[in-house]
N, C-alpha and C positions, 0 to 999 in steps of 0.2 A: 447170497441165497435168500429167497423169500421165506417169510415166516407164515406158517399155516395157523389160521385162526382156530383156536381150540373148540369153540362151540360148533363149528362146521365139520370138524374132523371126526365127530362120533357117528356111530351107526344106530343111535337111539331110535331115530325115525324108522328105519328098516326093521329093527327088532320089534318095535311096537306094532307095526303093520303086519309082520309075519305072525305075531301072537294072536292078532285079531282077525286074520283072514285064513280061511281053510287052505290046506295043501292042494285040494282039488281045484279051487278057483285059481291059485297061483300057477298050477300046472297047465290049466286051460289057456292061460294068457302067456305061458312060457316065461314067467317072471323069475329073473335072477337079479340079485343085488350085487353089484360090483363092489368089491372090498375098497374101502377109502384109499389105502395106499396105491391101488392100481389107478383109480380115478384121479388121484393126485399126480401120479406120474404122466398120465395122458394129458392132464391140464397143463403141467409144466411144458410138455412137448408142443402142444398147440399154441400156447401163449408166446412161444418163441417167434411166431409170426407177427412182426411189428405192425402190419397192416390189418390185422385182425379186428373186426368191429362187431360181427354178428356170428353166432354159432347156431347150427340147427341141431337139435337133439331129437331124433326121430322116435325114440322110445324113452320118454322122459322118466317114467316110473315115479320115484320119489325124489328125483333131482340130484343124485349124489355127484354126477359129472358136473352139473351146473354149479353146485355148491363148491366143488373143488376149483372150478374156473374162477368163481367170484372171490376166491381167497387171493388171487394173484392180479385180477383186473376187475375192479368193481364197476367199471363203466361199460363192460362188455354187454351186448344185447343177446339174449338167448331166446330162440324160438323153439319151444318144446311141443311135441305132439304125443298124445297118449290115447289109446282106444279103450282102455278099461275104466269104466265110470267109477268103480269101487276105489281103485287106487287114485284116480283123479280127485275124488272127494276127500280122501285121506291126505293127499299131498297139499291141498289147499288149506286144510286145518293145520297141519304141521308146519308148513312153510310160512304161513301168515304170522305164526307165532314168532318166527325168526326175523320177520320184517325185512326180508331180502328180496321177495318176489311180488310182483304186481300181477294179479289175474284179471283177464278180460273176459 
């Protein structure tokens, strides 16, 4: 059984974003933050594909699914898309601190 990295398991990023962003804005973009246990379960399921090299995340948000995937396979490439510039700015700040993602 794989071990989940503790620093990736928390919802701190999502909590901080929710505190600093109005509910009106979050509703406008239909933002929902998947609980980590669900993202972790999905990551375990998809990592079962031995040929997996790249994952498309069409609604990146703050990257909880990607963070869960990287717990199990650090070499995986993730292509994430996000239409909300506010959450995009926040994710770059939060995730650069974790030194797990490279933004282009």
